[in-house]
C-alpha positions as CSV (number, residue, x, y, z in Angstrom):
1,M,126.4,-29.2,134.4
2,W,124.5,-26.3,132.9
3,G,125.2,-26.8,129.3
4,V,126.9,-29.7,127.9
5,E,127.0,-28.0,124.4
6,R,129.4,-25.5,125.9
7,L,131.7,-28.0,126.9
8,A,132.9,-28.5,123.5
9,N,133.5,-24.8,123.0
10,K,136.2,-23.7,125.3
11,D,137.9,-22.1,122.6
12,S,135.2,-19.8,121.8
13,A,135.7,-15.9,122.5
14,E,132.8,-15.8,124.7
15,Y,134.4,-18.7,127.1
16,R,137.8,-17.1,126.9
17,A,136.4,-13.7,127.9
18,A,134.3,-15.0,130.8
19,L,137.3,-17.3,131.9
20,D,139.5,-14.1,131.8
21,K,137.2,-12.0,133.8
22,I,137.0,-14.9,136.6
23,R,140.7,-15.2,136.4
24,G,140.9,-11.4,137.1
25,I,138.5,-11.9,139.9
26,L,140.3,-14.6,141.6
27,V,143.9,-12.8,141.4
28,V,143.0,-9.2,142.1
29,R,140.5,-9.6,144.7
30,L,141.3,-13.2,146.2
31,G,144.9,-13.2,145.7
32,V,145.1,-16.5,143.9
33,D,148.3,-17.6,141.9
34,E,147.4,-17.1,138.4
35,G,149.4,-20.1,137.4
36,G,146.9,-22.5,139.1
37,I,143.8,-21.0,137.5
38,R,142.3,-23.4,134.8
39,P,138.9,-24.6,134.0
40,E,139.3,-28.0,136.0
41,A,140.8,-26.1,139.1
42,T,138.6,-26.4,142.1
43,F,138.2,-23.5,144.4
44,I,138.7,-25.2,147.6
45,E,141.4,-27.9,146.8
46,D,143.4,-26.5,144.1
47,L,143.3,-22.8,144.6
48,E,142.7,-22.9,148.6
49,L,139.9,-20.7,148.7
50,D,137.9,-20.9,152.1
51,S,134.0,-20.4,152.7
52,L,134.6,-16.8,153.2
53,D,136.4,-16.5,149.8
54,I,133.7,-18.5,148.1
55,V,131.3,-16.2,149.3
56,E,133.3,-13.1,148.0
57,L,133.7,-14.8,144.8
58,I,129.9,-15.5,144.1
59,M,129.4,-11.7,145.1
60,A,132.0,-10.7,142.5
61,L,130.6,-13.0,139.9
62,E,127.1,-11.4,140.3
63,E,128.6,-7.9,140.2
64,E,131.1,-8.4,137.3
65,F,128.7,-10.5,135.1
66,D,125.5,-8.5,135.9
67,L,123.7,-11.5,137.7
68,E,120.7,-10.7,139.7
69,N,121.3,-13.4,142.1
70,I,123.2,-16.5,142.1
71,P,120.9,-19.0,144.2
72,D,122.6,-20.8,146.9
73,E,121.8,-24.2,145.5
74,D,123.6,-23.3,142.2
75,A,126.3,-21.5,144.2
76,E,127.0,-24.9,145.9
77,R,127.3,-26.6,142.6
78,I,129.9,-24.4,141.3
79,T,133.1,-26.1,142.6
80,T,135.5,-25.5,139.8
81,V,136.8,-22.4,137.6
82,G,135.1,-24.1,134.6
83,D,131.8,-24.8,136.5
84,A,131.6,-20.9,137.1
85,V,132.3,-20.1,133.4
86,E,129.6,-22.6,132.3
87,Y,127.1,-20.8,134.8
88,I,128.0,-17.4,133.8
89,L,127.4,-18.5,130.1
90,E,124.1,-19.9,130.7
91,N,122.6,-17.3,133.1
92,R,124.0,-14.0,132.3
93,Q,121.4,-11.2,131.3
């Protein structure tokens, strides 16, 4: 989606660190069961987040990863945990 070259690098320390931070946001702030959090998990179907949860998640990602602003059109394309990691690795400051 944002960086095909990153898809082959899911074992990198950078990818794992971003995934761990996202996992923490999902568990602590949104009450998601940690066992279901994997890169291919969708936020709505698999993790059962609603639209307000998604807004909170996007705001938490902006804060946690020092992102200025995730545009709405990008936020709409972040549908899985892996999408969020890819977006962060491509766009963080």
